[in-house]
N, C-alpha and C positions, 0 to 999 in steps of 0.2 A: 503492499501501498503506499502511494506516495506519500510524504509527509506535508502537514500543512504547518504553517508558522503559527507558533502559540504566541500570542501578545498580551497585553494588560488588556485590552477589552474584552480575551474569553476568561477571565479568571473572575469568579464572583467573593467578592469579600465577604464575609462570614462572621469576621470582627478583628479585630488588629491584628492577630497573629494567624488565622486561617483563613485561607483560601479555597475555594473549588470550581474545578472546571464540570459543568454539568453533565449526566449524562446523553444529554441530546448533542453534545458537541461532536460526538462521531456515531455513525448508525450501529457500529459496533462495541460499542459501550455498553457493559452489562450492569455496573454502579458508575457514578459520579466518581472523580478523581478528588482527593484532597492535598492540600499541602499546606503543613504546617510554616508559616513565613511572616515576616513584617515588612511593611513598606521599605524597609532598608537593604533587604534583601533580593528583590524582585528584579532587579536587572541583572544581578549574576546569574540567578536561576535560568532567567530566557535567556542567557548567553551561552547555555549549550543544551545537547537533547535529553533533559533529565527529564522534561514536561510531557513530553512524546512519550518517552518510553512509559512512566508513570499512566498513561493514556492507553499506552497499550496494555498494559498490565488488568485496566479495567475491563479488557476482552478477556481474560482467562474463563474457561469450564468454571462452573460454584464458586466463584468470588462472592462475597458477600459482602454488604453494606458500601463498601468503599475501598479503592484502591489508595493506600496513604502514602503520605511522604516524609519524613521527619525535617527540621529546619537547616539539618546537613545535608542535604540532597545535591548530588550531582551526579553527573553519566555515568553509567555501569557498562555490565554486560547484560541485557535485556532488560532486567530491573534497571530502576535506576540506584544507586548508593544512598541509603536512606528508606529504601522501600519496603512495604509493609503490605502483604495480603493473606487474607483467610479463606481458605475452598474448603465448602464443605462435602467431607467424605462420601456421606451417603446420597449426595446431590451431584454425582460425576465432578466430583472437585479432583486437580491435576495437582502435580508438583513441577516444577519447575527447578532445574539446578541453577538457571542464571537468579534466581529470587532467594537462592542462600549463598552461590557467590562460589568463587575458586578457591578463596583460602576460607575453608571450612571450618568453623570455630576459631576464627581470629577473635580473640578476646582480653580482656584484662584480669588481673588478679593486682591485690593491693595487699600489701602489708603495713601494719604499724610499729613502731618500736614504741621502747618502754624509757625514751632519752628525747631529748629536746636538739633540736637542731641548733642553738648556740651552744651546748655543751659539748657538742662534738666539731665545729665549724673549722679549729684548724686541722681535724684529721680526716675530713671529707676527700682533699685531693686524694690522699691514698687508699681509701675506702672505694673510691669508683676505679682506680686504678685497678684495685683488687678482684671486682667484679668483672670490670673490662675482660680481668685475665683466666676470671672462672668461669663467664659463660660466652660461649664462643657466639660470634654472628656475623654477618656477611652472606654473599649471593652463593648458594650453594654449599655454605660451610657446614660440616660434620663434625659432632661432637665427642666427646669421652666415650659414649655408648657407642655400641655394636651389636645390635640385637641380633639374634637368631631366630629362623623362622619361626619355631614354637613362640618366643618370645615378644615378637610384633605381633602375634596374634592374638595373645592376652593380653597386650596395649589395648589392640583394638576394641576388645570386647569390655575388660577391666578397668579401662582408661587407668585415673591417678589411682586409683585403690591398688590396683597391682604393683605400684611403684612401692606403698609402703612395706610389701613384701620385702623389697629389697632394699629397705631402710633407709628410703628416702623419705621426708616429711613426716606429719602426724596426723592423728586420726580426725582432731581439729580441720584440718586442710582440706580435707574431704568432705567434711560435714558442713561446712561454711565454704560449700562451693554450689555452683548452679548444678542438679543433678547430682550432686555429690561427688560430683569426676567422673561420672561414669553412668552414661545415659544407657537403658534399655533397649533393646532391640536391634542389636548390632550384628554382624554374621561377618566375621573375617573373610571365609571364602568371596564374598562378595568385593572384597578390594583387591584391584590387580595387583598381580606379581611386581609390573613396573612401579605401582605407588607405594608398595611395601619397599621394594628396592631403594626409590628416593629415600623414604623414610627411614632408611635402617640406621644410621649414622647420626639424624637430624634432631634425635630425641634429647631435650635441654639445650635447645639452640633459638637464638633469637631470630635468625634471619638478616633480611634485608628492607628494604623499602619504608614506609612508616612504621613499621615494628623498633621498639625501643625498650629500656628500661629505664627508670627515672626514680632519681633521689629527689624528694621534695620534703617541704615543711605545711604543714596546717595552719596558712594563716589568718583564716576567719569561720568562725562556728554560726551558721545560719538559724538552725533547728539544736537547738541545747538537749532534748530528748532522744531526737533521732542518733544524735553525734555520741552521747552516754552511748546509748545500746549499741552502737559500732566501733566503743573504744576509743572515741576521737577526740582530740583535747587540743588547742593551740598551742602551737610551738613543737609538738613531735615530729618527729622524722616518718615521713612513710616511705616505700620503697611500691613504684605500680609499674607489673612488667606487661608489655602488650604485645602479644604474639599469638600465631596460631597454630595450625596443623602442617606447616611448611611445603615442601613437595611431596607428601602423601596426600595431601588433601586436594592440591591444586591436580595433580594425576587422576583423582579420582572424579574431581566434576570432569575434566576434560576424555576421560571415558565413558562416562555416559551422557554424555552431550552429544558425543558419537553417535552411542548404540540410540540414541532419543530420535536423534535427527533420520538415521536409516531408519526407523521405525513409525516415523512420524505421519507417512502417507495413510498408512492402514488405520490409524485413528481418525480420521477424515475431520481434522483442525484445521482451518484458514488462518492462521496466525498471522498478521500486522509483521512481524519480525519472526526471522528464523532465531533470534538470538535468545526469544522468547520459550523455544522449543520447552514442550513439557508430555508427561504421560498423565492417562488417569490413575488416581491414586490406587484403584483398586488393581491395574495389572500388572503383570509379573516383572516388566521392564521398572516400573514405578518402585514398586516393593524391593526388587535388589538392591536399585540406586537409594532408597531410605536405610536399608541394613548397612549399605557401605558408607553412606555419609555420616551415619552414627557411628561407624568404627572411627573416620576420621577425626569427628568431634572429640570422642574419647581420645585417639593421641594427642590432641591440642591442648585438653585438661590436663594429662599426663605430661606433653610437655612441660606447660606453664609448673606445674608442680614441683619436676627436678630442677627447673630455673629458679626456682622460690629456694630451693634445699640450699644450692651450691651459691646462690644470694646471702644466705644466712650466714655459711661457712667462710664466706669472703670476707664479710661484717664481722664475724669472730675473729678470723685473723688479723684486722686492721683494728681491731677495737678491745680485743679480749674478749672472753665469752659471757662477760657478764650482761651484755645488751640482747634482749628478746624482742624478736621481730614475731608478732603474732597476727593471724590470718583475720581480715578484713571480710573478704567475698572474692568470688569469681565469677564474671560473667561472660557469656558469650555474644557475639556482635554480627556473626554472621552463620546463621542455622534453621533447618526446618524443624517443627515439633507437631506431635498431634497434642492439641487442647481443647479443653471444653469454654465455649465461652455464652454466655445469655444473647443473643441475638433476635431481635424484635419479641422480645417474652418467653424464646424457648431457647431452652439447651441448647446448644449445637456443638458435635466433635467435627473441629476443623482441625485442616493440614495449616498450622501458622507459615510463612514465609518473613524472616526476619533477615535481612541484607543490609550489613551497616546499621543496623538497628538493635536493640537491645532490649531484652524481656525488661518489664518494670511492673511487678505485679504490688498491688497496694497491700495495707494492712489485713490480716487474717487469713490469708491465701495460704493452706498449707503449703505450697512447695516452696515457702519461705520459711528459712530454719527459726526453730521456734524462739530462740533469743532475740531475732529481729520481726516477727513474727506482729506486734502492737504498733512497729511503727512503719513497717513496709520492707521491701527489698532493698538492700543495696544495690544501689545503678551507679556505676562506675563510668564517668565521662572523661577521656585523656586529651589534654588539649595540643598545642604544639610548642616547638621548643622557645623557650622562652616568652610562653604564655601561662594560665592557669591551667589545672584541672579541675574537675568536680566530682563532688561524692553527693549523689542526690538519694531519694527514698520514693518507691513506687508509691502511687495514690490511686485511690478507690477510684475517681473521676476519669482514669485513665483506663482503668479496664473497659471501662463502657463508650470511651471515646475514640479508643485505636489500642484494644485489646490488648492492654495492659503492655504498653510499647513506648521507649523513648528512644530518645537520637543517641546518636552511640562516638560522636565526637565533634570538632569543628567543623569537618565536613572541606574538601579540597576546592578552590574558585581558581587555581591556576593547573594546568598539566605539568607533572615532572619535567618535561621537554622544556616546557617555558619558565618553569620556574628557575631550570638550571642557566638560564641564556639572561634572566631578567639579576640574578645577584650570584656571586663568589663565593664558593663555599670554603674558601680563607677568609675570605671579610667578614662571613656568616660567622665564622669561630670566633674572631676576633672580637667580633661585637657583642657575642653571648659571654665570651669570658671576662669584657668590659663589664658587665652587669653582674659579675659575680655568679656564674654559672659555669660550672666544672663540666667540660665536653672530651669524651672517651670516644672518638670513630675513626676508625683506620683512612676511611675516604672523604675528602672535602668534597667530592662530587654527590656524595650520599649523602650531606649536609645540606647542600643546596637546594635537592631536590625536594627537600622537608622544611625548606624555609619559613617562617611564620607568615610572610606574605602570601605563600601559596593556598594558606587556608582562611574561613570565614572567621568572624568575630567569634570565639570559643564562649565569652561572656553574652552578647546577643542571641547566639543558639541555646545557650543554656536558659537565659530569662525567657526566652519564648516557650520552652517545654514548662518552665517552672510556673508562668501566667497561666498557661494553657492548660494547668492543674494536669498533666501528663506523669510528671514527678516533681518533687518537692526539693529545693535546695537543702541540703544538710552541712556542706563543708567546702571550701576552698584550699587547694594547694598549690603551692608556689614551687619551680623548680628548684633544684640545688646543683643537681649533676645528670647530665646525660649519656647513658652509656648507648650505642647504635651500632649496627652494622653497617659496610659502606655499599 
């Protein structure tokens, strides 16, 4: 289908932070398309094809209520990044790999230290260096673990829980983790040998791109009750780990996009974009993909679990064993899940697509760990180098508006190639270090790709989420040291 340019005139303003493209915009739309943004963002959102992709999502068989985009929306594969869709399983709903993403279970784990930034300020360079040495990072970089075939199958089925058997981390690390670090439904036999080979030595590694490990300080508390439940106080040091399932997840998505492309004619779908390739969730192809996707997600949780373990070891080496790093939470930003939501007054079982979006369940939901249930699920929103990150809590209102979903970060506004043309990595390194932010990165080019100017204003993005009652602000984190791959 030829693309129609979407303009401001096509957007219906529902309130200051929510716009809608009505179902009447295109005859193949099954639901309206809604995007959380404000006036400040409109021009940047219209500058790429993300809204057109969102309209395409609104054509998916079985989609319910709306095709939704978070305020960090930008162009992706098939779905926009920041895209959210619920497809009703009993009504011919589909699963689309493009609605989950290539980096399956790219997500964030947050640890909090029992010491303040002020008390360890002089030791921070050494801490950053020890972590950089302990946690491998970079394109294709392997790690210290080399998994045998049976071991990688166990990681795929048992996730972070399997790593406990090897002495990594603690039971609390899995208890305070989405899906407790091991989502049920994985089938290791559905993950290709090629994917397993790519992941064989990548457990416990950061990778490259926008993945990072950051030392931060809690510089502001917005909600004392939730902060207390999460174990947060102003001045304490936090560690944020942002990465996913590495080459294993990417290959898994690649494998099943190719498979579904081959089978697409048999399902009779007339898709507006082949990147939106999907399969009826009841079909063998969809079930195989889901089982493989769950396995890759479990690999992602195991990966962050091991990185957290090695980070603790590095901190203890630099500061001594008295410093404790406790788990706050771990959330996924790219995943598909079977969930039940109340839709038009009826409990409906759906396949949730969250791509560059994170679950943000409100108070009282059984999926939230008991110690957080009164205030809602922790929602972890990484910023960019030199800017703030945020901790939010899921909101009851967000369950009704957006299937319990929040944004996942600031959201790109410049491609990596454009960012590298506009800023030199060496200059960015100097600028950040002049602000007191320690940088440990082997590649200046890798730094330039992730320059703060390449992203939207994270404060504005989070304020939209907060004001829209998708999730509520709990704490703001400011960077102390950034560790990333090139």
